[in-house]
C-alpha positions as a Markdown table, in Angstrom:
| # | Residue | x | y | z |
|---|---|---|---|---|
| 1 | Met | 4.5 | -6.0 | -13.2 |
| 2 | Arg | 3.0 | -9.4 | -12.8 |
| 3 | Lys | -0.5 | -10.2 | -13.9 |
| 4 | Gly | -1.9 | -10.6 | -10.4 |
| 5 | Asn | -0.4 | -7.3 | -9.3 |
| 6 | Lys | -1.9 | -5.6 | -12.3 |
| 7 | Leu | -5.3 | -6.9 | -11.4 |
| 8 | Ile | -5.0 | -5.7 | -7.8 |
| 9 | Phe | -3.7 | -2.3 | -8.9 |
| 10 | Phe | -6.7 | -2.1 | -11.4 |
| 11 | Leu | -9.2 | -3.0 | -8.7 |
| 12 | Ile | -7.8 | -0.4 | -6.2 |
| 13 | Asn | -7.8 | 2.3 | -9.0 |
| 14 | Thr | -11.4 | 1.4 | -9.9 |
| 15 | Ile | -12.7 | 1.5 | -6.3 |
| 16 | Ile | -11.1 | 4.8 | -5.5 |
| 17 | Gly | -12.0 | 6.2 | -8.8 |
| 18 | Leu | -15.7 | 5.4 | -8.3 |
| 19 | Tyr | -15.5 | 6.9 | -4.8 |
| 20 | Leu | -14.1 | 10.1 | -6.2 |
| 21 | Val | -16.8 | 10.3 | -8.8 |
| 22 | Asn | -19.4 | 9.6 | -6.2 |
| 23 | Tyr | -17.8 | 12.3 | -4.0 |
| 24 | Thr | -18.8 | 15.0 | -6.5 |
| 25 | Val | -21.9 | 13.5 | -8.1 |
| 26 | Gln | -23.3 | 11.8 | -5.0 |
| 27 | Phe | -25.3 | 9.1 | -6.9 |
| 28 | Met | -24.9 | 6.7 | -3.9 |
| 29 | Lys | -25.1 | 7.5 | -0.1 |
| 30 | Ile | -21.9 | 6.8 | 1.7 |
| 31 | Ser | -21.9 | 5.7 | 5.3 |
| 32 | Glu | -20.4 | 7.9 | 8.1 |
| 33 | Val | -17.7 | 5.3 | 8.8 |
| 34 | Ile | -16.3 | 5.6 | 5.3 |
| 35 | Ser | -16.7 | 9.4 | 5.1 |
| 36 | Lys | -14.5 | 9.8 | 8.2 |
| 37 | Phe | -11.6 | 8.6 | 5.9 |
| 38 | Asp | -12.3 | 11.3 | 3.3 |
| 39 | Pro | -8.9 | 13.0 | 3.4 |
| 40 | Trp | -7.0 | 9.7 | 3.2 |
| 41 | Ile | -9.1 | 8.4 | 0.4 |
| 42 | Ile | -8.7 | 11.6 | -1.6 |
| 43 | Ser | -5.0 | 11.6 | -1.0 |
| 44 | Ile | -4.6 | 8.0 | -2.1 |
| 45 | Gly | -6.7 | 8.7 | -5.1 |
| 46 | Gly | -4.4 | 11.6 | -6.1 |
| 47 | Val | -1.3 | 9.4 | -5.8 |
| 48 | Leu | -2.9 | 6.7 | -7.9 |
| 49 | Ile | -3.8 | 9.2 | -10.6 |
| 50 | Ile | -0.2 | 10.4 | -10.7 |
| 51 | Ile | 1.0 | 6.8 | -10.9 |
| 52 | Gly | -1.5 | 6.1 | -13.7 |
| 53 | Gly | -0.3 | 9.1 | -15.6 |
| 54 | Ile | 3.4 | 8.1 | -15.3 |
| 55 | Asn | 2.5 | 4.6 | -16.5 |
| 56 | Tyr | 0.6 | 6.1 | -19.4 |
| 57 | Phe | 3.6 | 8.1 | -20.6 |
| 58 | Arg | 5.9 | 5.1 | -20.1 |
| 59 | Val | 3.7 | 3.0 | -22.4 |
| 60 | Gln | 3.5 | 5.8 | -25.0 |
| 61 | Ser | 7.3 | 6.2 | -25.0 |
| 62 | Lys | 7.8 | 2.4 | -25.4 |
| 63 | Arg | 5.5 | 2.5 | -28.4 |
| 64 | Leu | 7.5 | 5.3 | -30.0 |
| 65 | Asp | 10.8 | 3.4 | -29.4 |
| 66 | Val | 9.6 | 0.4 | -31.4 |
């Protein structure tokens, strides 16, 4: 993955991760416009968590191979 793509992927993960934390803790008020997209945001967050887990195990297996 290129450096620019990694940065974009990191930013998307961070934003959705903060949204999901805020969803349970509610430390910040979210506008009605954003809350209408709740199912989509939570679904995308779940997919990103799965992708992050796969990448974590890929990195761990590469470290073991060396």
